[in-house]
C-alpha positions as a Markdown table, in Angstrom:
| # | Residue | x | y | z |
|---|---|---|---|---|
| 1 | Met | -37.3 | 32.3 | -5.7 |
| 2 | Leu | -34.9 | 32.1 | -8.6 |
| 3 | Gln | -35.9 | 32.1 | -12.2 |
| 4 | Lys | -34.6 | 29.5 | -14.5 |
| 5 | Ser | -33.4 | 32.1 | -16.9 |
| 6 | Lys | -31.2 | 33.6 | -14.1 |
| 7 | Val | -29.7 | 30.2 | -13.3 |
| 8 | Leu | -28.9 | 29.6 | -17.0 |
| 9 | Glu | -27.4 | 33.1 | -17.3 |
| 10 | Thr | -25.2 | 32.4 | -14.2 |
| 11 | Leu | -24.1 | 29.1 | -15.6 |
| 12 | Glu | -23.1 | 30.7 | -18.9 |
| 13 | Asp | -21.0 | 33.2 | -16.9 |
| 14 | Leu | -19.0 | 30.5 | -15.1 |
| 15 | Pro | -15.8 | 29.1 | -16.5 |
| 16 | Asp | -15.9 | 25.6 | -18.1 |
| 17 | Arg | -14.7 | 24.1 | -14.9 |
| 18 | Phe | -16.2 | 25.2 | -11.6 |
| 19 | Ser | -17.0 | 23.7 | -8.2 |
| 20 | Met | -20.5 | 23.2 | -6.8 |
| 21 | Asp | -19.5 | 25.5 | -4.0 |
| 22 | Glu | -18.8 | 28.3 | -6.5 |
| 23 | Leu | -22.2 | 27.7 | -8.2 |
| 24 | Phe | -24.1 | 27.6 | -4.9 |
| 25 | Glu | -22.4 | 30.7 | -3.7 |
| 26 | Lys | -23.3 | 32.7 | -6.8 |
| 27 | Met | -26.9 | 31.4 | -6.8 |
| 28 | Tyr | -27.2 | 32.2 | -3.1 |
| 29 | Val | -26.0 | 35.8 | -3.6 |
| 30 | Ile | -28.2 | 36.3 | -6.6 |
| 31 | Glu | -31.3 | 35.0 | -4.7 |
| 32 | Lys | -30.6 | 37.3 | -1.8 |
| 33 | Ile | -30.2 | 40.3 | -4.0 |
| 34 | Glu | -33.4 | 39.6 | -5.9 |
| 35 | Arg | -35.3 | 39.0 | -2.7 |
| 36 | Gly | -34.1 | 42.3 | -1.3 |
| 37 | Leu | -35.1 | 44.2 | -4.4 |
| 38 | Glu | -38.5 | 42.6 | -4.3 |
| 39 | Glu | -38.9 | 43.5 | -0.6 |
| 40 | Met | -37.9 | 47.1 | -1.4 |
| 41 | Ser | -40.4 | 47.4 | -4.3 |
| 42 | Asn | -43.1 | 46.0 | -2.0 |
| 43 | Gly | -42.3 | 48.6 | 0.7 |
| 44 | Glu | -41.1 | 45.9 | 3.1 |
| 45 | Thr | -37.9 | 47.7 | 4.2 |
| 46 | Ile | -37.2 | 50.2 | 6.9 |
| 47 | Ser | -35.2 | 53.4 | 6.6 |
| 48 | Glu | -31.7 | 53.7 | 7.9 |
| 49 | Glu | -33.0 | 56.0 | 10.6 |
| 50 | Glu | -35.5 | 53.4 | 11.8 |
| 51 | Leu | -32.8 | 50.8 | 11.8 |
| 52 | Asp | -30.5 | 53.0 | 13.9 |
| 53 | Lys | -33.4 | 53.5 | 16.4 |
| 54 | Glu | -34.0 | 49.7 | 16.5 |
| 55 | Ile | -30.3 | 48.9 | 17.1 |
| 56 | Asp | -30.0 | 51.6 | 19.8 |
| 57 | Ser | -33.0 | 49.9 | 21.6 |
| 58 | Trp | -31.0 | 46.7 | 21.8 |
| 59 | Phe | -28.4 | 48.3 | 24.0 |
| 60 | Lys | -30.8 | 50.0 | 26.5 |
């Protein structure tokens, strides 16, 4: 979930004229990055080695 301060900061970084698509794209990317960082700090990620094993199992 985004914080209002992050939305306001993003709005300030945009040019005076922008499309809704540009705003939504930036907000989407920021939200995904923040969610990933939160998952990482909560230990909800897997290592690259574990990921490789999981991907290999898809092709067996």
